[in-house]
DSSP file (Angstrom, degrees, kcal/mol; ACC not computed):
  #  RESIDUE AA STRUCTURE BP1 BP2  ACC     N-H-->O    O-->H-N    N-H-->O    O-->H-N    TCO  KAPPA ALPHA  PHI   PSI    X-CA   Y-CA   Z-CA
    1    1 A M              0   0    0      0, 0.0     2,-1.1     0, 0.0     3,-0.1   0.000 360.0 360.0 360.0 140.1   -7.2   15.0    2.5
    2    2 A D     >  -     0   0    0      1,-0.2     4,-2.6     2,-0.1     5,-0.2  -0.687 360.0-171.1 -79.0  98.1  -10.9   15.1    3.5
    3    3 A I  H  > S+     0   0    0     -2,-1.1     4,-2.5     1,-0.2    -1,-0.2   0.913  83.4  46.3 -62.1 -46.1  -10.5   16.3    7.1
    4    4 A N  H  > S+     0   0    0      2,-0.2     4,-2.1     1,-0.2    -1,-0.2   0.912 113.7  49.2 -64.6 -41.5  -14.2   15.8    8.0
    5    5 A G  H  > S+     0   0    0      1,-0.2     4,-2.5     2,-0.2    -2,-0.2   0.908 112.6  47.6 -63.3 -42.4  -14.3   12.4    6.3
    6    6 A W  H  X S+     0   0    0     -4,-2.6     4,-3.0     2,-0.2     5,-0.2   0.903 109.4  53.8 -65.8 -40.8  -11.1   11.3    8.2
    7    7 A S  H  X S+     0   0    0     -4,-2.5     4,-1.9    -5,-0.2    -2,-0.2   0.918 112.9  42.9 -59.4 -44.9  -12.5   12.5   11.5
    8    8 A E  H  X S+     0   0    0     -4,-2.1     4,-2.2     2,-0.2    -2,-0.2   0.902 115.2  48.9 -68.9 -42.0  -15.7   10.5   11.1
    9    9 A L  H  X S+     0   0    0     -4,-2.5     4,-2.7     2,-0.2    -2,-0.2   0.912 110.0  52.2 -64.0 -41.9  -13.8    7.4    9.8
   10   10 A K  H  X S+     0   0    0     -4,-3.0     4,-2.5     1,-0.2     5,-0.2   0.922 109.5  49.0 -60.8 -44.7  -11.4    7.6   12.7
   11   11 A K  H  X S+     0   0    0     -4,-1.9     4,-2.6    -5,-0.2    -1,-0.2   0.911 112.1  49.5 -59.8 -42.6  -14.3    7.8   15.2
   12   12 A W  H  X S+     0   0    0     -4,-2.2     4,-1.6     2,-0.2    -2,-0.2   0.909 112.1  47.3 -63.8 -43.2  -15.9    4.8   13.5
   13   13 A L  H  <>S+     0   0    0     -4,-2.7     5,-2.9     2,-0.2     6,-0.6   0.881 113.1  48.3 -67.2 -39.1  -12.6    2.8   13.6
   14   14 A I  H ><5S+     0   0    0     -4,-2.5     3,-1.9     3,-0.2    -2,-0.2   0.915 108.2  55.0 -66.5 -42.8  -12.0    3.7   17.3
   15   15 A K  H 3<5S+     0   0    0     -4,-2.6    -1,-0.2     1,-0.3    -2,-0.2   0.865 110.4  46.1 -56.7 -37.4  -15.6    2.7   18.2
   16   16 A H  T 3<5S-     0   0    0     -4,-1.6    -1,-0.3    -5,-0.2    -2,-0.2   0.251 115.1-119.1 -91.2  12.1  -14.9   -0.7   16.6
   17   17 A K  T < 5S+     0   0    0     -3,-1.9    -3,-0.2     2,-0.1    -2,-0.1   0.857  81.6 118.8  55.1  40.4  -11.6   -1.0   18.4
   18   18 A A  S   <S+     0   0    0     -5,-2.9     2,-0.3     1,-0.2    15,-0.3   0.420  70.1  37.1-110.6  -2.9   -9.6   -1.2   15.2
   19   19 A L  S    S-     0   0    0     -6,-0.6    -1,-0.2    -9,-0.1     2,-0.2  -0.995  74.7-123.9-152.6 139.8   -7.5    1.9   15.7
   20   20 A G    >   -     0   0    0     -2,-0.3     3,-1.4     1,-0.1    -6,-0.1  -0.532  28.1-119.7 -81.0 153.5   -5.8    3.7   18.5
   21   21 A E  T 3  S+     0   0    0      1,-0.3    -1,-0.1    -2,-0.2    -7,-0.0   0.673 105.7  71.4 -67.2 -17.0   -6.6    7.4   19.2
   22   22 A N  T 3  S+     0   0    0      2,-0.0     2,-0.6     0, 0.0    -1,-0.3   0.553  70.8 100.8 -80.4  -6.7   -3.0    8.4   18.6
   23   23 A I    <   +     0   0    0     -3,-1.4    -4,-0.0     1,-0.2     6,-0.0  -0.701  40.2 166.8 -81.2 117.6   -3.2    7.8   14.8
   24   24 A D        +     0   0    0     -2,-0.6    -1,-0.2     1,-0.2   -14,-0.1   0.526  57.9  56.8-109.6  -9.0   -3.7   11.2   13.2
   25   25 A N    >   -     0   0    0      1,-0.1     3,-1.8   -19,-0.0     4,-0.2  -0.977  63.0-152.7-129.8 121.5   -3.0   10.5    9.5
   26   26 A P  G >  S+     0   0    0      0, 0.0     3,-1.3     0, 0.0    25,-0.4   0.716  92.7  72.2 -63.9 -18.8   -4.9    7.8    7.5
   27   27 A L  G 3  S+     0   0    0      1,-0.3    22,-0.0    23,-0.1    21,-0.0   0.659  87.3  63.8 -71.9 -14.1   -1.8    7.4    5.3
   28   28 A Y  G <  S+     0   0    0     -3,-1.8     2,-0.6     2,-0.0    -1,-0.3   0.613  82.4  94.4 -80.8 -12.6    0.0    5.6    8.2
   29   29 A I    <   +     0   0    0     -3,-1.3    22,-0.3    -4,-0.2     3,-0.1  -0.715  34.0 151.6 -89.9 117.4   -2.6    2.8    8.1
   30   30 A T        +     0   0    0     -2,-0.6    23,-3.5     1,-0.3    24,-2.1   0.601  67.0  37.8-114.7 -21.3   -1.5   -0.2    6.0
   31   31 A R  E     -a   54   0A   0     22,-0.2     2,-0.4    21,-0.2    -1,-0.3  -0.990  61.2-176.5-134.1 141.5   -3.3   -3.1    7.9
   32   32 A L  E     -a   55   0A   0     22,-1.9    24,-2.6    -2,-0.4     2,-0.7  -0.976  11.1-160.7-142.7 125.2   -6.7   -3.1    9.5
   33   33 A N  E     +a   56   0A   0     -2,-0.4    24,-0.1   -15,-0.3    22,-0.1  -0.898  25.3 154.6-108.8 106.6   -8.4   -5.9   11.4
   34   34 A L    >   +     0   0    0     22,-2.8     3,-0.7    -2,-0.7     5,-0.3  -0.022  28.4 139.7-115.3  26.1  -12.2   -5.4   11.6
   35   35 A S  T 3   +     0   0    0      1,-0.2    24,-0.2     2,-0.1    25,-0.1  -0.443  67.8   7.6 -74.4 146.1  -13.0   -9.1   12.1
   36   36 A S  T 3  S+     0   0    0     22,-2.1    -1,-0.2    -2,-0.1    24,-0.2   0.856  86.3 125.5  55.5  43.2  -15.7  -10.2   14.5
   37   37 A K  S <  S-     0   0    0     -3,-0.7    23,-0.1    21,-0.3    -1,-0.1   0.292  77.9-116.8-110.7   7.1  -16.9   -6.6   15.2
   38   38 A E        +     0   0    0     21,-0.6     2,-0.3     1,-0.2    22,-0.1   0.843  52.5 173.3  58.7  36.8  -20.6   -7.2   14.3
   39   39 A I        +     0   0    0     -5,-0.3    22,-2.7     1,-0.1    -1,-0.2  -0.600  22.1 177.4 -79.8 130.9  -20.3   -4.7   11.4
   40   40 A K  S    S+     0   0    0     -2,-0.3    23,-0.7     1,-0.3     2,-0.3   0.662  70.9  21.6-102.2 -24.6  -23.3   -4.4    9.2
   41   41 A E        -     0   0    0     21,-0.1    -1,-0.3    22,-0.1    24,-0.1  -0.992  65.5-141.5-149.7 135.8  -22.0   -1.7    6.9
   42   42 A L        -     0   0    0     22,-0.3     2,-0.0    -2,-0.3     4,-0.0  -0.836  34.3-114.0 -95.5 130.8  -18.6   -0.4    6.0
   43   43 A P    >   -     0   0    0      0, 0.0     3,-1.7     0, 0.0     4,-0.1  -0.353  13.2-130.4 -67.0 144.3  -18.4    3.4    5.6
   44   44 A G  G >  S+     0   0    0      1,-0.3     3,-1.5     2,-0.1     4,-0.1   0.754 102.9  75.3 -62.2 -24.5  -17.6    4.7    2.1
   45   45 A S  G >   +     0   0    0      1,-0.3     3,-2.3     2,-0.1    -1,-0.3   0.478  64.1  97.6 -69.9   0.2  -14.9    6.9    3.6
   46   46 A I  G X   +     0   0    0     -3,-1.7     3,-2.0     1,-0.3    -1,-0.3   0.771  67.1  76.2 -55.9 -24.5  -12.8    3.7    3.9
   47   47 A E  G <  S+     0   0    0     -3,-1.5    -1,-0.3     1,-0.3    -2,-0.1   0.655  75.4  75.8 -63.3 -15.1  -11.2    5.0    0.7
   48   48 A L  G <  S+     0   0    0     -3,-2.3     2,-1.7     1,-0.2    -1,-0.3   0.660  73.9  82.5 -70.5 -14.4   -9.3    7.5    2.7
   49   49 A L    X   +     0   0    0     -3,-2.0     3,-2.1     1,-0.2    -1,-0.2  -0.469  59.3 166.3 -88.1  65.6   -7.0    4.7    3.8
   50   50 A E  T 3   +     0   0    0     -2,-1.7    24,-0.6     1,-0.3    -1,-0.2   0.707  69.3  49.0 -58.2 -26.8   -5.0    5.0    0.6
   51   51 A N  T 3  S+     0   0    0    -25,-0.4    -1,-0.3   -22,-0.3     2,-0.2   0.261  77.1 134.7 -99.7  12.1   -2.1    2.9    1.8
   52   52 A L    <   +     0   0    0     -3,-2.1   -21,-0.2     1,-0.2   -22,-0.2  -0.454  19.4 165.5 -66.0 126.1   -4.2    0.0    3.1
   53   53 A V        +     0   0    0    -23,-3.5    24,-2.4     1,-0.3    23,-2.3   0.725  65.2  36.7-108.1 -38.0   -2.7   -3.3    2.0
   54   54 A T  E     +ab  31  77A   0    -24,-2.1   -22,-1.9    22,-0.2     2,-0.4  -0.978  59.5 176.7-126.4 129.2   -4.5   -5.7    4.2
   55   55 A L  E     -ab  32  78A   0     22,-2.9    24,-2.4    -2,-0.4     2,-0.7  -0.971   9.9-165.0-134.5 117.5   -8.2   -5.5    5.3
   56   56 A D  E     +ab  33  79A   0    -24,-2.6   -22,-2.8    -2,-0.4    24,-0.1  -0.898  22.3 157.0-106.3 110.5   -9.8   -8.2    7.4
   57   57 A L        +     0   0    0     22,-3.0     3,-0.3    -2,-0.7     5,-0.2   0.119  29.7 140.9-113.2  16.6  -13.6   -8.0    7.4
   58   58 A S        +     0   0    0     21,-0.2   -22,-2.1     1,-0.2   -21,-0.3  -0.161  55.6  22.3 -66.2 154.7  -14.3  -11.6    8.3
   59   59 A D  S    S+     0   0    0     22,-2.0   -21,-0.6   -24,-0.2    24,-0.2   0.918  94.1 112.3  58.9  52.6  -17.0  -12.8   10.7
   60   60 A N  S    S-     0   0    0     22,-1.0    -1,-0.2    21,-0.3   -20,-0.1  -0.491  78.0-101.1-128.9-159.9  -19.3   -9.8   10.5
   61   61 A F        +     0   0    0    -22,-2.7     2,-0.1    -2,-0.2    22,-0.1  -0.040  60.5 149.3-121.4  29.2  -22.8   -9.1    9.1
   62   62 A L        +     0   0    0     -5,-0.2    22,-2.1     1,-0.1   -21,-0.1  -0.409  21.3 173.7 -68.8 137.2  -21.8   -7.4    5.9
   63   63 A E  S    S+     0   0    0    -23,-0.7    23,-0.5     1,-0.3     2,-0.3   0.504  70.8  10.9-113.0 -15.8  -24.2   -7.8    2.9
   64   64 A A        -     0   0    0    -24,-0.3   -22,-0.3    21,-0.1    -1,-0.3  -0.964  65.1-130.7-154.5 164.7  -22.4   -5.4    0.6
   65   65 A L        -     0   0    0     -2,-0.3    26,-0.2    -3,-0.1     2,-0.1  -0.937  36.5-102.6-119.4 147.5  -19.2   -3.4    0.2
   66   66 A P    >   -     0   0    0      0, 0.0     3,-1.9     0, 0.0     4,-0.2  -0.397  24.4-124.5 -68.2 146.4  -19.1    0.3   -0.6
   67   67 A E  G >  S+     0   0    0      1,-0.3     3,-1.9     2,-0.2     4,-0.2   0.818 106.7  72.7 -56.2 -30.9  -18.1    1.1   -4.2
   68   68 A S  G >  S+     0   0    0      1,-0.3     3,-2.0     2,-0.2    -1,-0.3   0.650  74.2  81.3 -64.0 -14.4  -15.3    3.3   -2.8
   69   69 A I  G X  S+     0   0    0     -3,-1.9     3,-1.6     1,-0.3    -1,-0.3   0.787  80.3  67.2 -62.9 -24.7  -13.4    0.2   -1.8
   70   70 A K  G <  S+     0   0    0     -3,-1.9    -1,-0.3     1,-0.3    -2,-0.2   0.663  88.3  67.2 -69.6 -13.7  -12.2    0.0   -5.4
   71   71 A N  G <  S+     0   0    0     -3,-2.0     2,-1.8    -4,-0.2    -1,-0.3   0.507  71.2  97.9 -83.4  -4.3  -10.3    3.2   -4.8
   72   72 A L    X   +     0   0    0     -3,-1.6     3,-1.3     1,-0.2    -1,-0.1  -0.618  53.5 177.0 -82.7  82.6   -7.9    1.4   -2.4
   73   73 A K  T 3  S+     0   0    0     -2,-1.8    -1,-0.2     1,-0.3   -22,-0.1   0.711  73.3  47.9 -65.7 -24.4   -5.3    0.9   -5.0
   74   74 A K  T 3  S+     0   0    0    -24,-0.6     2,-0.4   -22,-0.2    -1,-0.3   0.514  80.8 116.8 -95.8  -5.4   -2.7   -0.8   -2.7
   75   75 A L    <   +     0   0    0     -3,-1.3   -22,-0.2     1,-0.2   -21,-0.2  -0.485  22.0 148.7 -68.1 120.0   -5.2   -3.3   -1.2
   76   76 A I        +     0   0    0    -23,-2.3    29,-3.5    -2,-0.4     2,-0.6   0.529  58.2  59.1-126.4 -16.0   -4.1   -6.8   -2.0
   77   77 A N  E     +bc  54 105A   0    -24,-2.4   -22,-2.9    27,-0.2     2,-0.4  -0.947  59.9 164.0-121.1 112.3   -5.3   -8.9    1.0
   78   78 A L  E     -bc  55 106A   0     27,-2.5    29,-2.5    -2,-0.6     2,-0.6  -0.984  17.8-166.3-131.7 121.8   -9.0   -8.8    1.7
   79   79 A N  E     +bc  56 107A   0    -24,-2.4   -22,-3.0    -2,-0.4   -21,-0.2  -0.926  22.0 155.6-110.9 112.9  -10.8  -11.3    3.9
   80   80 A I        +     0   0    0     27,-0.9     3,-0.3    -2,-0.6     5,-0.2   0.118  28.7 136.1-118.9  18.6  -14.6  -11.2    3.6
   81   81 A S        +     0   0    0     26,-0.9   -22,-2.0     1,-0.2   -21,-0.3  -0.232  59.1  28.4 -66.4 158.1  -15.3  -14.7    4.8
   82   82 A K  S    S+     0   0    0    -24,-0.2   -22,-1.0     1,-0.2     2,-0.2   0.929  91.8 118.2  56.3  54.2  -18.1  -15.4    7.2
   83   83 A N  S    S-     0   0    0     -3,-0.3    -1,-0.2   -24,-0.2   -22,-0.2  -0.609  76.5 -98.3-127.7-169.3  -20.4  -12.5    6.3
   84   84 A N        +     0   0    0    -22,-2.1     2,-0.2    -2,-0.2   -21,-0.1  -0.038  60.8 148.0-108.7  30.8  -23.9  -12.3    4.9
   85   85 A F        -     0   0    0     -5,-0.2    29,-0.9     1,-0.2     3,-0.1  -0.464  30.0-168.3 -66.8 132.6  -23.1  -11.7    1.2
   86   86 A K  S    S+     0   0    0    -23,-0.5    29,-2.0     1,-0.3     2,-0.3   0.761  77.5  14.3 -89.0 -30.5  -25.7  -13.2   -1.1
   87   87 A V  S    S-     0   0    0    -24,-0.3    -1,-0.3    27,-0.1    27,-0.1  -0.946  98.6 -84.5-137.5 159.0  -23.5  -12.7   -4.2
   88   88 A L        -     0   0    0     -2,-0.3     5,-0.1     1,-0.1     2,-0.0  -0.491  59.6-103.0 -61.8 124.4  -19.8  -12.0   -4.7
   89   89 A P    >>  -     0   0    0      0, 0.0     3,-1.7     0, 0.0     4,-0.9  -0.307  24.9-139.5 -56.2 125.4  -19.6   -8.2   -4.4
   90   90 A E  H >> S+     0   0    0      1,-0.3     4,-1.5     2,-0.2     3,-0.6   0.844  99.2  64.0 -56.1 -37.5  -19.2   -6.9   -8.0
   91   91 A V  H 3> S+     0   0    0      1,-0.2     4,-2.2     2,-0.2    -1,-0.3   0.779  96.0  59.6 -61.1 -26.4  -16.7   -4.3   -6.9
   92   92 A L  H <> S+     0   0    0     -3,-1.7     4,-3.1     2,-0.2     5,-0.3   0.886 100.5  54.2 -69.5 -38.1  -14.3   -7.1   -5.9
   93   93 A G  H <X S+     0   0    0     -4,-0.9     4,-2.1    -3,-0.6    -2,-0.2   0.926 110.8  45.8 -60.1 -44.2  -14.3   -8.5   -9.4
   94   94 A E  H  X S+     0   0    0     -4,-1.5     4,-2.3     2,-0.2    -2,-0.2   0.927 114.9  47.7 -62.6 -45.8  -13.3   -5.1  -10.7
   95   95 A K  H  X S+     0   0    0     -4,-2.2     4,-1.8     1,-0.2    -2,-0.2   0.934 114.3  44.1 -64.4 -47.6  -10.6   -4.6   -8.1
   96   96 A C  H  < S+     0   0    0     -4,-3.1     8,-0.3     1,-0.2    -1,-0.2   0.857 112.8  52.5 -68.8 -33.7   -9.1   -8.1   -8.4
   97   97 A K  H >< S+     0   0    0     -4,-2.1     3,-1.1    -5,-0.3     4,-0.2   0.927 110.8  47.8 -65.1 -43.3   -9.1   -7.8  -12.2
   98   98 A R  H 3< S+     0   0    0     -4,-2.3     3,-0.3     1,-0.2    -2,-0.2   0.844 120.8  37.2 -65.4 -33.8   -7.3   -4.5  -12.0
   99   99 A Q  T ><>S+     0   0    0     -4,-1.8     3,-1.8     1,-0.2     5,-0.8   0.141  77.6 120.8-106.4  19.6   -4.8   -5.9   -9.6
  100  100 A F  G X 5S+     0   0    0     -3,-1.1     3,-1.7     1,-0.3    -1,-0.2   0.876  75.2  53.0 -52.9 -42.5   -4.4   -9.4  -11.1
  101  101 A D  G 3 5S+     0   0    0      1,-0.3    -1,-0.3    -3,-0.3    -2,-0.1   0.724 104.8  56.8 -66.8 -20.5   -0.7   -8.9  -11.7
  102  102 A R  G < 5S-     0   0    0     -3,-1.8    -1,-0.3    -6,-0.2    -2,-0.2   0.223 117.4-112.5 -95.8  14.2   -0.3   -7.9   -8.1
  103  103 A K  T < 5 -     0   0    0     -3,-1.7    -3,-0.2     1,-0.2     2,-0.2   0.936  34.7-154.8  58.3  53.5   -1.8  -11.2   -6.8
  104  104 A C      < -     0   0    0     -5,-0.8     2,-0.5    -8,-0.3   -27,-0.2  -0.413   9.6-158.2 -57.4 125.7   -4.9   -9.8   -5.3
  105  105 A R  E     -c   77   0A   0    -29,-3.5   -27,-2.5    -2,-0.2     2,-0.5  -0.948  14.6-177.5-115.8 125.5   -6.1  -12.3   -2.7
  106  106 A C  E     -c   78   0A   0     -2,-0.5     2,-1.3   -29,-0.2   -27,-0.2  -0.964  17.0-149.4-122.4 113.2   -9.6  -12.4   -1.5
  107  107 A A  E     +c   79   0A   0    -29,-2.5   -26,-0.9    -2,-0.5   -27,-0.9  -0.664  53.6 109.6 -89.0  91.2  -10.3  -14.9    1.2
  108  108 A A        -     0   0    0     -2,-1.3     2,-0.3   -28,-0.2    -2,-0.1  -0.885  60.7-129.5-158.9 129.4  -13.8  -16.1    0.8
  109  109 A K    >   -     0   0    0     -2,-0.3     3,-2.2     1,-0.1     4,-0.3  -0.604  17.9-128.7 -82.3 140.7  -15.0  -19.5   -0.4
  110  110 A M  G >  S+     0   0    0      1,-0.3     3,-1.6    -2,-0.3     6,-0.3   0.825 107.9  65.5 -57.1 -31.2  -17.5  -19.5   -3.2
  111  111 A S  G 3  S+     0   0    0      1,-0.3    -1,-0.3     4,-0.1    -2,-0.0   0.662  88.6  68.7 -67.6 -14.0  -19.7  -21.9   -1.1
  112  112 A E  G <  S+     0   0    0     -3,-2.2     2,-0.5     4,-0.1    -1,-0.3   0.656  83.6  84.2 -77.5 -14.8  -20.1  -19.0    1.4
  113  113 A F  S X> S-     0   0    0     -3,-1.6     3,-1.7    -4,-0.3     4,-0.5  -0.781  78.6-138.9 -93.8 129.5  -22.2  -17.1   -1.2
  114  114 A K  G >4>S+     0   0    0    -29,-0.9     5,-1.4    -2,-0.5     3,-1.3   0.810  99.0  63.0 -57.8 -34.8  -25.9  -18.1   -1.2
  115  115 A Q  G 345S+     0   0    0    -29,-2.0     3,-0.4     1,-0.3    -1,-0.3   0.781 105.0  48.2 -64.1 -24.1  -26.1  -18.0   -5.0
  116  116 A F  G <45S+     0   0    0     -3,-1.7    -1,-0.3    -6,-0.3    -2,-0.2   0.521  99.7  66.4 -92.8  -6.7  -23.6  -20.8   -5.2
  117  117 A K  T <<5S-     0   0    0     -3,-1.3    -1,-0.2    -4,-0.5    -2,-0.2   0.482 114.4-109.5 -90.4  -3.8  -25.3  -23.0   -2.6
  118  118 A G  T   5       0   0    0     -4,-0.4    -3,-0.1    -3,-0.4    -2,-0.1   0.677 360.0 360.0  84.7  17.5  -28.3  -23.5   -4.9
  119  119 A S      <       0   0    0     -5,-1.4    -4,-0.2     0, 0.0    -5,-0.1   0.401 360.0 360.0-110.5 360.0  -30.7  -21.3   -2.8
């Protein structure tokens, strides 16, 4: 485990009130609610949460997702609705294609992406 990376990610998660200070091992985290936190960028070290199954990033200011999100092999529930994505993040296509048999669910309506609104 990347100790420095986990230390920085833990501080970031605590700052956004998504994690209690008593969590010392990222492998214990299976669900994460980062909705409505005014997040503009997700750290690449999110990949350290290897056992993450559910990630709620809804209602933020995200325009992109880090490439490292594709390393979250157990992630099957991802909510990216109500963000500032102009196009569907390419990394999601790869992730959902890889996990198609595991019913990868991505909660975002196509109409939320500017390219599909005709603008």
